[in-house]
N, C-alpha and C positions, 0 to 999 in steps of 0.2 A: 208933182209929189215930193215929197222929201224923204230921202232915208237916210236916216241916222247912221250915225258912224258905228261899224261893228266894232267894239273892241271885243278884245279876247280877255275875258275872266281871268285874272292871275290866281295861279293856284295857292295852297298855303306854302308858308315860306316855311324852310326847315327850323327846328328849334335851335339855338345856338346854345340853349344853357342846359345844363345839367341838371336832372331830376335828382336830389340827394334825399328825398324822403324816402324811397325805399332801401337805398344804404343806410338810412339812421333806422328804420324797423329793424331791418337785420343786424345790426350794431347792439342795439338794446335788448334784442332776444339773445344775441351771443353773451351780454353781461349779464344777465339774468341767471342765465343758465353756469356762467363761471359762478357766482355768486353763491349758488346752490350746491356746486361741486366741492368749490373751494375746501369744504372743513372736511369732506370724504378722503382728500388727497394729502391731508398733513402727516407727517411722521408720528407715528405712535409707537410705544414700546409693544415688541410682541409678545403679549403674555398668552400662554395656553392654558384658561381656567378652567379646574376641573368639572366635570359635570356629576352631578347626583342627584339621586331621587331622594324624596325628604325623608323614607322611612330607612333607609341606609345612610343617610347623611346624620341621624340623629345617634347613631350608635358609631361611636369612635373607632376607625381602624388602627389596624398594628403600624406604629409607628416604624417609618422606614430610615434611613441616614440623613442627619441632619446637623448643621453648624448654625451655630448662635452669633448674631450681630448686633451689637446693642450700640447706639448713639444716643449720647445724651445732649442735653439743652446747651451745653459749653461747644459741643462739636467733638468732642471726643467719641474715639471708636475702641470698642473689645470687642475681642472674636474667641470665642468660647472662653470669656473671661481675662484674657490678657491684652492688656494694649496696644494696638497696631496705629500704624500710620496709612498713609494712601499706598505708598509704592509696597508694604510689606501684605497690606490688604488683596492689592492684585494679585500676588505671588501665591498667598495661600487659597485665595478663590479657584486659582489655575490648578493649582495642588488639588483641591476636593473634586474638582471637576475631572482631572485626569484619574483619580483613583475610584470614583464612582459617580457617573453623566446625571444620575437620579439622584443625586445629594440635595435635600430642600435647604434653602436658606433661607433662617428665621429671623426676621429683621424687627427687631424692638427699638422704634425709634421714639424720644420724646415727641409730645406734643407740640414742644415750641420750636423744632428743628423746622428749616425753611422747607419747602415742599422741592425747591430743585434740589438740594442736597440729596433727598432721600430718591428723586430721580436719576441722579448722578450714579448712586450707590448700584440701583437696579440695572442702569446700563453696563456698570463695571461688571457686574456679576453674570449678566447674559455675555457679554463679548470672552468672560473668562469660560463659558461655557454651561453654565448653570441656569436651566431656564425655570426650574421650582422655587418658587419665591414665596414666602408665607409671612404675610404681617400679624405680629402678636400684639394683641390689644387686652386690657384686662376690663372684665367684665363689668357692665354696669348694675348699680346697685337697685333691687326693686324696689319698686315706687308702691 
């Protein structure tokens, strides 16, 4: 009778490669989360818009203190009818905010004025302390 050689079976060899599939899955999930969340983290102008019910909004309220800023198509500015530059505008915005912080800035900008210029004026008013900003427009003709 012959006896076969009794060999001991070798166990599984340890894997020397890193499995990157779970890592890629986690990274893709994080990427999707950041893509969805990124627009919400963008800086925005902090405007506190008034809330009103429709019947109350239909009747005009007592106008409070306001100043008018006009920006024409050539980029010239007028503060209550007087021509101003950026430095003078900053000074007048600060003075108006110190007199009465609830003063409303009524912004009348030409339709051809670049959006960036209007945003910079809003930022200038907010940094001076004026948080009430109104955009004045002409009423559309009835159809």
